[in-house]
C-alpha positions as CSV (number, residue, x, y, z in Angstrom):
1,M,162.8,132.5,117.5
2,P,166.2,130.9,117.4
3,E,167.0,128.6,114.5
4,K,167.4,125.8,117.1
5,Y,163.6,125.7,117.5
6,R,162.9,125.6,113.8
7,D,159.3,124.4,113.4
8,V,159.2,122.9,116.9
9,P,156.2,124.6,118.7
10,L,156.8,126.1,122.1
11,T,153.0,126.7,122.2
12,T,150.1,126.2,119.9
13,Q,147.1,128.4,119.1
14,N,144.9,126.0,121.0
15,S,146.9,126.2,124.2
16,E,147.4,130.0,123.8
17,A,143.6,130.4,123.6
18,R,143.1,128.6,126.9
19,L,145.7,130.4,129.1
20,N,146.0,133.8,130.6
21,Q,149.2,135.8,130.0
22,R,151.0,134.6,133.2
23,Q,150.0,131.0,132.7
24,L,151.2,131.2,129.1
25,T,154.6,132.7,130.2
26,S,155.1,129.8,132.6
27,Y,154.0,127.2,130.1
28,R,156.4,128.5,127.5
29,A,159.3,128.3,129.9
30,H,158.2,124.8,130.9
31,R,158.0,123.7,127.2
32,R,161.3,125.4,126.4
33,R,163.1,123.2,128.9
34,L,161.4,120.1,127.5
35,I,162.2,120.9,123.9
36,D,165.8,121.9,124.7
37,W,166.2,118.5,126.3
38,M,164.6,116.7,123.3
39,L,166.8,118.5,120.8
40,D,170.1,118.3,122.8
41,E,170.1,114.8,124.4
42,G,166.6,113.3,124.4
43,K,167.4,110.4,122.0
44,D,170.5,109.2,124.0
45,P,171.3,111.3,127.1
46,A,174.5,109.2,127.8
47,R,176.0,110.3,124.5
48,G,174.3,113.7,124.3
49,D,172.3,112.8,121.1
50,G,169.1,114.7,120.6
51,Y,166.1,113.9,118.5
52,A,165.7,115.0,114.9
53,H,163.7,118.2,114.5
54,S,160.9,116.3,112.8
55,T,160.6,113.9,115.7
56,A,160.8,116.7,118.3
57,T,158.2,118.6,116.4
58,M,155.6,115.8,116.3
59,R,156.2,114.9,119.9
60,A,155.8,118.5,121.0
61,Y,152.5,118.8,119.2
62,R,151.2,115.5,120.8
63,L,152.3,116.5,124.3
64,D,150.6,119.9,123.9
65,K,147.4,118.0,123.1
66,F,148.0,115.8,126.1
67,Y,148.5,118.8,128.5
68,R,145.3,120.4,127.2
69,A,143.5,117.1,128.0
70,V,144.9,117.2,131.5
71,W,143.7,120.8,132.0
72,T,140.3,119.8,130.9
73,A,140.1,116.9,133.2
74,E,141.5,118.9,136.2
75,R,139.5,122.0,135.3
76,R,142.6,124.1,135.9
77,Y,146.0,124.9,134.5
78,T,148.8,122.7,135.8
79,E,152.3,121.6,134.9
80,G,152.2,118.9,137.5
81,I,151.7,116.0,135.1
82,T,151.4,112.6,136.8
83,T,151.6,109.0,135.6
84,A,147.8,108.7,136.3
85,H,147.2,111.5,133.8
86,A,149.3,109.6,131.2
87,D,147.5,106.3,131.8
88,A,144.1,108.1,131.6
89,W,145.0,109.7,128.3
90,L,146.2,106.4,126.8
91,E,142.9,104.9,127.8
92,H,141.0,107.8,126.2
93,I,142.9,107.7,122.8
94,D,142.5,103.9,122.7
95,E,138.7,104.4,122.7
96,Q,138.9,106.8,119.7
97,A,139.0,106.0,116.0
98,Y,142.8,106.6,115.7
99,T,145.2,104.4,113.9
100,E,147.4,102.1,115.9
101,S,150.4,104.0,114.5
102,Y,149.0,107.3,115.9
103,K,148.3,105.7,119.3
104,A,151.8,104.3,119.4
105,A,153.3,107.7,118.5
106,C,151.3,109.3,121.4
107,S,152.6,106.7,123.8
108,K,156.2,107.4,122.7
109,A,155.6,111.1,123.3
110,L,154.5,110.4,126.8
111,V,157.6,108.2,127.4
112,T,159.8,111.1,126.2
113,L,158.0,113.4,128.6
114,F,158.6,111.2,131.7
115,E,162.2,110.6,130.6
116,W,162.7,114.4,130.6
117,K,161.0,114.8,134.0
118,A,163.3,112.1,135.4
119,A,166.3,113.8,134.0
120,E,165.2,117.2,135.5
121,S,164.8,115.7,138.9
122,N,167.8,113.4,138.6
123,T,165.7,110.3,139.4
124,P,165.1,107.1,137.5
125,M,162.0,107.0,135.2
126,T,159.5,104.5,136.7
127,W,156.5,104.9,134.4
128,E,155.5,102.1,132.0
129,P,152.6,102.7,129.6
130,T,149.5,100.6,130.7
131,K,148.5,100.4,127.0
132,R,150.7,98.9,124.3
133,F,150.2,99.9,120.7
134,S,152.0,98.6,117.6
135,S,153.0,100.9,114.8
136,T,152.3,99.8,111.2
137,R,156.0,99.2,110.6
138,A,156.2,96.9,113.7
139,R,153.2,94.8,112.5
140,Q,154.6,94.5,109.0
141,P,158.3,93.9,109.0
142,R,160.5,94.8,106.1
143,D,161.3,92.3,103.4
144,F,164.3,90.1,104.3
145,F,166.8,87.8,102.6
146,T,166.1,84.1,102.4
147,K,168.6,81.5,103.6
148,D,169.6,80.8,100.0
149,E,170.0,84.6,99.4
150,R,172.1,85.0,102.5
151,N,174.5,82.3,101.2
152,R,174.6,84.0,97.8
153,L,175.4,87.4,99.5
154,R,178.2,85.8,101.4
155,E,179.7,84.3,98.3
156,A,179.2,87.4,96.2
157,A,181.1,89.5,98.7
158,L,184.2,87.5,97.6
159,E,183.6,88.5,94.0
160,V,182.7,92.2,94.3
161,G,185.5,94.3,92.8
162,S,187.8,91.3,92.4
163,V,190.5,91.1,89.7
164,P,192.8,88.2,88.6
165,N,196.2,87.7,90.0
166,Y,198.7,90.1,88.3
167,Y,201.0,87.3,87.4
168,D,198.3,85.0,86.0
169,V,197.2,87.7,83.4
170,P,198.9,87.5,80.0
171,A,200.9,90.7,79.3
172,S,198.6,91.4,76.4
173,D,195.6,91.7,78.7
174,R,197.2,93.6,81.5
175,S,196.7,97.0,79.8
176,A,192.9,96.8,80.1
177,W,193.0,95.6,83.7
178,T,195.5,98.4,84.5
179,A,193.3,101.0,83.0
180,Y,190.4,99.7,85.1
181,L,192.4,99.8,88.3
182,A,193.7,103.3,87.5
183,Q,190.1,104.5,87.2
184,R,189.0,102.7,90.3
185,F,191.8,104.0,92.5
186,G,191.9,107.5,90.9
187,K,195.6,107.4,89.9
188,P,197.4,107.6,86.5
189,K,197.7,104.3,84.7
190,S,201.5,104.5,84.8
191,E,201.4,104.5,88.6
192,V,199.4,101.3,89.0
193,T,201.5,98.6,90.6
194,P,201.1,94.8,91.3
195,D,200.3,95.9,94.9
196,D,197.2,97.7,93.5
197,W,196.1,94.4,91.9
198,Q,196.3,92.8,95.3
199,R,194.6,95.7,97.0
200,A,191.6,95.3,94.6
201,N,190.9,91.9,96.2
202,S,190.5,93.5,99.6
203,W,188.9,91.6,102.6
204,K,187.1,94.8,103.7
205,I,183.8,94.1,102.0
206,P,183.6,90.4,102.8
207,S,184.4,91.1,106.5
208,L,181.9,94.0,106.7
209,L,179.1,92.0,105.0
210,W,179.8,88.7,106.8
211,V,179.9,90.3,110.2
212,T,176.5,92.0,109.4
213,L,175.1,88.6,108.2
214,D,176.0,87.2,111.6
215,A,175.4,90.1,113.9
216,G,172.6,91.9,112.1
217,L,174.5,95.2,112.4
218,R,172.5,98.3,112.1
219,P,174.0,101.0,109.8
220,I,174.8,103.1,112.9
221,E,176.7,100.2,114.4
222,V,178.7,99.7,111.2
223,E,179.6,103.4,111.4
224,R,180.6,103.1,115.0
225,A,182.4,99.8,114.8
226,R,185.9,99.7,116.2
227,V,188.9,97.3,116.0
228,S,188.6,96.8,119.8
229,W,185.1,95.3,119.3
230,V,186.5,92.2,117.6
231,D,187.5,89.2,119.7
232,T,188.6,86.7,117.1
233,E,189.9,84.2,119.7
234,N,186.4,83.7,121.1
235,A,184.5,84.4,117.8
236,V,182.4,87.3,119.2
237,L,181.8,90.9,118.6
238,R,181.9,92.9,121.8
239,I,179.8,96.1,121.5
240,P,180.3,98.5,124.5
241,K,177.2,100.1,125.9
242,E,178.4,103.6,125.0
243,K,178.5,102.6,121.4
244,S,175.5,100.3,121.1
245,A,172.3,101.5,119.5
246,K,169.0,101.7,121.3
247,N,170.2,100.1,124.5
248,H,172.5,100.7,127.5
249,E,174.3,97.4,128.0
250,N,177.5,95.8,126.8
251,W,176.8,93.1,124.2
252,Q,178.5,90.0,123.0
253,T,177.3,88.9,119.6
254,S,178.4,85.5,118.1
255,L,180.3,85.2,114.9
256,Q,180.8,82.2,112.6
257,R,184.3,80.9,112.3
258,R,184.5,81.7,108.6
259,T,183.5,85.3,109.5
260,V,186.3,85.4,111.9
261,L,188.7,84.3,109.2
262,A,187.5,87.2,106.9
263,V,187.9,89.6,109.8
264,E,191.4,88.4,110.6
265,K,192.4,88.8,106.9
266,W,191.0,92.3,107.0
267,L,192.6,93.4,110.2
268,H,196.0,92.4,108.8
269,E,195.3,94.2,105.6
270,R,193.9,97.2,107.4
271,T,197.4,97.8,109.1
272,L,198.8,98.4,105.6
273,R,196.3,101.1,104.6
274,S,197.4,104.6,105.4
275,M,193.9,106.0,105.9
276,Y,193.6,103.9,109.0
277,E,196.7,105.2,110.7
278,E,194.9,107.9,112.7
279,T,191.7,106.0,113.5
280,D,190.5,102.8,115.2
281,A,187.4,102.7,112.9
282,L,187.0,99.1,111.8
283,W,185.8,100.0,108.3
284,L,185.9,103.2,106.2
285,T,184.7,104.0,102.7
286,K,187.3,104.5,100.0
287,H,187.0,108.2,100.7
288,G,188.0,107.7,104.3
289,N,184.5,108.4,105.7
290,P,182.5,106.2,108.2
291,Y,179.9,104.0,106.5
292,G,176.3,105.0,106.8
293,S,173.0,104.1,105.1
294,Q,173.9,106.2,102.1
295,A,177.0,104.2,101.5
296,L,175.8,100.8,102.7
297,N,172.6,100.5,100.6
298,P,174.3,101.1,97.3
299,L,177.0,98.6,98.3
300,L,174.3,96.1,99.1
301,R,172.7,96.6,95.7
302,K,176.0,96.0,94.1
303,V,176.5,92.7,96.0
304,C,172.9,91.7,95.1
305,D,173.7,92.3,91.5
306,V,176.8,90.0,91.6
307,A,174.7,87.5,93.6
308,G,171.9,87.5,91.0
309,I,169.3,88.6,93.6
310,D,166.4,90.3,91.8
311,L,165.4,93.4,93.7
312,T,162.3,94.1,91.5
313,N,159.2,94.7,93.7
314,R,161.2,94.1,96.9
315,D,162.0,96.6,99.7
316,L,165.5,95.4,100.5
317,T,167.9,97.6,102.4
318,W,170.8,97.1,104.8
319,Y,168.2,96.5,107.5
320,S,166.9,93.6,105.5
321,I,170.0,91.7,106.5
322,R,169.2,92.3,110.2
323,H,165.7,91.2,109.7
324,S,166.9,87.9,108.1
325,V,169.1,87.3,111.2
326,G,166.2,87.9,113.5
327,T,163.8,85.7,111.5
328,Y,166.1,82.7,111.1
329,M,167.6,82.9,114.6
330,T,164.1,82.9,116.0
331,E,163.2,79.9,113.8
332,E,166.4,78.0,114.8
333,R,166.9,78.9,118.5
334,G,163.8,80.9,119.6
335,L,163.1,84.4,120.6
336,K,165.5,84.6,123.5
337,A,168.5,83.7,121.3
338,A,167.4,86.2,118.6
339,A,166.9,89.0,121.1
340,T,170.5,88.4,122.4
341,Q,172.0,88.2,118.9
342,L,170.2,91.4,117.8
343,R,170.9,93.3,121.0
344,H,167.3,93.9,122.0
345,K,166.5,95.1,125.5
346,T,163.3,93.1,125.6
347,I,161.7,90.1,123.9
348,Q,158.9,92.5,122.9
349,S,161.2,94.1,120.3
350,T,162.0,90.6,118.8
351,I,158.4,89.3,118.5
352,K,158.0,90.8,115.0
353,Y,160.6,88.3,113.8
354,D,158.6,85.4,115.0
355,Q,157.1,84.5,111.6
356,A,157.4,81.5,109.3
357,P,159.9,82.2,106.5
358,L,158.6,81.7,102.9
359,E,160.6,78.6,102.3
360,A,159.3,77.1,105.6
361,R,155.7,77.7,104.4
362,H,156.4,76.1,101.1
363,E,157.7,73.0,102.9
364,A,154.6,73.0,105.1
365,L,152.3,73.1,102.0
366,E,154.2,70.2,100.5
367,R,153.7,68.1,103.6
368,M,150.0,69.0,103.7
369,E,149.4,67.2,100.4
């Protein structure tokens, strides 16, 4: 079998045991088209992004189980799967002793199947699951930053990697600072200039972190961010639908004025950096690569360290910033405002942020006395 199908099952022993040779040949061809679509474009057909092998594998197994349930109900082999079959199967698994997470995964597999069928027939997908299940992750949102911690992160971003003004440092102390900058920028100590001192106090990290604190940027959105997204005059971030994550609409996300100031500072500084000459990427790592979770999470830990935020026994990642945006925007302006700010297609995706933050519960307890 080609490497492309690594671990993704075209058929299973259970389905093979039920079908005659001609049915099995037809079923394999049917499944190959489905799996090709999942791997090549299923996650985001507009951009040609496929599912990861692990996701495709689990959905392929669950759909094979679904097909066998249909054959049992119909008392015959068929590839003519209908929405009625899907609704009946969801009703069936809801009655079983499965976890909510498993039920939700089965529902997602069925959505994938009907998205593929719609793509094959070049028609819109019209099926909506009659049953709604919540995964464990959705019921138990990740840890998030408090209001105080958000302010400390914002202030700490101004300190990370900062150095004194070259002309304010006594000549006797410059040698140590020069050695530090030589190591930081990977150049001989003799080649460190006053410009390198200024470069060390870049607005890149403050602008990146402050925009995320306002917009709740996902790691993939940081990676895809472009200069053209920034509208400083109107204090918004305009994310085009072809670059947005998990949705298919153009989005306008509000920014604070102080965030706009940081972005304006960075955009000016960015024009002086040679690594940006051939790209319109808004932010790149010091190695000239797009930011992703592997770069953002260590950066966040560094900022937390400067901010004095204890990470012990807390599950804080870059997504925790997004969760804090959703939680406090919901508290301040309601679910609709939070859904718009976080670029959710439906309010249903935002409901998990509708919870009383810890400090609000502390205040409530004080008022109860």
